[in-house]
C-alpha positions in Angstrom: 20.8 -17.7 35.9 20.7 -21.3 34.6 17.3 -22.0 35.8 15.8 -18.9 34.5 14.2 -18.5 30.8 16.9 -16.1 29.7 16.0 -14.8 26.2 19.0 -12.6 25.6 22.1 -11.7 27.6 25.6 -10.4 27.1 28.7 -8.7 28.1 28.1 -4.7 28.6 29.9 -2.0 30.3 33.7 -1.0 29.8 34.5 -4.4 28.1 31.7 -3.6 25.5 32.9 -0.2 25.0 36.5 -1.0 24.6 37.4 0.8 27.7 38.3 -1.8 30.1 41.8 -2.0 31.6 43.4 -4.5 33.8 41.2 -5.3 36.7 38.1 -3.8 35.2 34.8 -5.7 36.1 33.0 -7.5 33.8 29.3 -6.6 33.5 26.4 -8.6 32.2 23.1 -7.5 31.1 20.2 -10.0 30.3 16.5 -10.5 29.9 14.4 -13.2 31.1 10.7 -14.4 30.9 8.9 -15.2 34.1 6.6 -18.3 33.6 3.2 -16.6 32.4 1.3 -18.6 35.1 3.2 -16.7 37.6 1.2 -13.7 36.6 -2.0 -15.2 37.7 -1.5 -15.2 41.3 -1.8 -12.7 44.0 1.8 -11.5 43.7 3.4 -10.5 40.4 6.9 -12.3 39.9 10.1 -10.3 40.5 11.1 -8.0 37.6 14.8 -7.8 38.1 17.6 -9.7 39.5 20.9 -8.2 40.4 24.0 -9.6 41.6 27.5 -8.5 42.4 30.6 -10.8 42.0 29.8 -11.5 39.1 28.1 -8.0 38.2 24.9 -9.2 36.5 21.5 -7.4 36.1 18.5 -9.4 34.5 15.1 -7.7 33.7 11.9 -9.5 33.2 10.9 -9.1 29.6 8.0 -6.8 30.2 10.0 -4.3 32.2 12.8 -4.5 29.9 10.5 -3.3 27.1 9.2 -0.6 29.2 12.6 0.8 29.9 13.7 0.5 26.2 10.5 2.3 25.1 11.4 5.1 27.5 15.0 5.5 25.9 17.0 4.1 28.8 20.6 4.0 27.7 21.5 1.0 29.8 19.0 -1.4 28.7 19.1 -0.2 25.1 22.6 -1.7 24.8 21.3 -5.3 25.1 19.8 -5.3 21.5 22.7 -3.4 19.6 25.7 -5.4 21.1 28.3 -6.8 18.6 27.7 -10.5 18.1 31.0 -11.8 19.9 29.5 -10.2 23.0 26.4 -12.0 23.2 26.3 -15.1 25.7 22.7 -16.2 25.3 20.6 -15.8 22.1 17.4 -17.5 21.7 14.8 -17.3 18.7 12.8 -14.7 20.9 15.7 -12.8 21.8 16.5 -12.6 17.9 13.2 -11.3 17.2 13.6 -8.5 19.7 16.9 -7.5 18.1 15.0 -7.5 15.1 12.3 -4.8 16.1 15.0 -2.7 18.1 14.3 0.3 15.8 10.6 0.6 16.8 11.4 1.2 20.2 13.1 4.5 19.4 11.9 7.9 19.7 13.5 11.5 19.3 12.4 13.0 22.3 12.9 10.0 24.6 16.2 9.4 23.4 17.5 13.0 23.6 16.0 13.2 27.2 17.4 10.0 28.5 21.0 10.3 27.1 21.4 14.1 27.7 19.7 13.8 31.1 22.0 11.0 32.2 25.1 12.7 30.9 23.9 15.9 32.8 23.3 13.8 36.2 27.1 12.6 35.4 28.4 16.3 35.0 26.6 17.2 38.4 28.1 14.5 40.3 31.5 15.4 39.0 31.1 19.0 39.8 30.0 18.2 43.1 33.2 16.4 44.1 35.0 19.8 43.9 38.4 20.7 42.8 40.1 17.4 42.3 41.9 17.2 45.7 40.6 13.7 46.8 41.8 10.5 47.0 43.4 8.2 44.4 40.3 5.9 44.5 37.8 8.8 44.0 40.0 10.0 41.3 39.7 6.9 39.5 35.9 6.9 39.9 35.7 10.5 38.8 37.8 9.5 35.5 35.2 6.6 35.1 32.2 8.9 35.3 33.9 11.4 33.1 34.4 8.7 30.4 30.7 7.5 30.9 29.4 11.2 30.4 31.5 11.5 27.1 30.2 7.9 25.9 26.6 8.9 26.7 26.8 12.2 24.7 28.4 10.3 21.8 26.3 7.4 21.7 23.0 9.3 22.4 23.7 11.8 19.5 24.6 9.1 17.2 21.4 7.2 18.1 19.3 10.5 17.6 20.9 11.5 14.5 21.2 8.1 12.6 18.8 5.8 14.3 21.7 3.3 15.0 23.8 2.8 18.2 27.6 1.8 18.0 28.8 0.1 21.3 32.3 0.2 20.9 34.0 3.6 20.9 36.3 4.6 18.1 39.3 6.0 20.0 39.4 4.6 23.8 42.5 6.8 24.5 40.5 10.0 23.9 38.2 8.8 26.6 40.8 8.1 28.9 42.6 11.8 28.4 39.1 13.2 28.8 38.8 11.4 32.1 42.0 12.6 33.3 41.3 16.3 32.4 38.0 16.2 34.1 39.3 14.6 37.3 41.6 17.6 37.5 39.0 20.1 36.9 35.2 18.9 36.7 34.5 22.1 34.5 36.4 20.8 31.7 33.5 18.7 30.8 31.1 21.4 30.5 32.1 22.7 26.9 31.7 19.1 25.6 28.1 18.7 27.5 27.1 22.3 25.9 28.4 21.1 22.3 26.4 17.9 22.4 23.3 20.0 23.6 23.5 22.2 20.6 24.3 19.4 18.1 20.9 17.9 19.4 19.1 21.1 19.0 20.4 21.8 15.5 20.1 18.1 14.0 17.0 16.8 12.6 16.5 13.2 14.1 16.3 10.2 11.9 13.8 8.9 14.8 10.1 9.3 14.9 8.5 11.5 17.6 6.9 8.4 19.4 8.0 4.9 19.5 5.8 2.2 17.9 4.8 0.1 20.8 3.0 -2.5 18.5 5.7 -4.6 17.8 6.9 -4.7 21.3 3.6 -5.6 22.4 3.2 -8.3 19.9 6.5 -9.7 20.7 5.6 -9.7 24.4 2.4 -11.7 23.8 4.4 -14.2 21.8 6.7 -14.5 24.9 3.8 -15.0 27.1 2.0 -17.7 25.0 5.6 -19.7 24.6 5.9 -19.7 28.5 2.2 -20.4 29.2 2.3 -24.0 29.6 4.4 -26.2 31.9 6.3 -27.4 28.8 7.2 -23.6 28.0 9.3 -23.5 31.3 13.2 -24.1 30.8 
């Protein structure tokens, strides 16, 4: 990571949400800029770098922007983190934080967050009646907490245009996880409640994201890293 042009990175996942417990992994998410001259050759530069031990995901700037404009919940967290969770902040990274609202749109946020939550519910349901190993139960509880968080954060973003990363009451999430691990169908009323809330709420977001600020920002990134002196 040290040799890359990292623009923004921080701690995400359970630590960021306030849901970490002893032994929880520390997940990191970041964005980097490939040197602009690397785009001029036959092969495009690699767009993502993922490692385990430590758990880290880095997306190239253009890929990150495309994912964010699509409403991707995971990458969106990077520009809404509390200040104390950032490990790398650069002027270009701060510029991106400054235009984060322009990346959002009502339909894409609704589809992405509810879509991810629905996928989580299907995974929970497919596991059966709760008669599984202790390790599987722990994973099930974690996925249930993930489902609840996606619903809550997605609705907040849809309704207010703002995203709060840390959850208000972590204990509620752990209790929900235990309940769903015993009976996956316990998650269905909550999922249906949020689906109704989305349907009945007028979003603070526009129908389409504004790509112009992201396009202008990305071009500034490419200009900055165009020359040899722009490498880090």
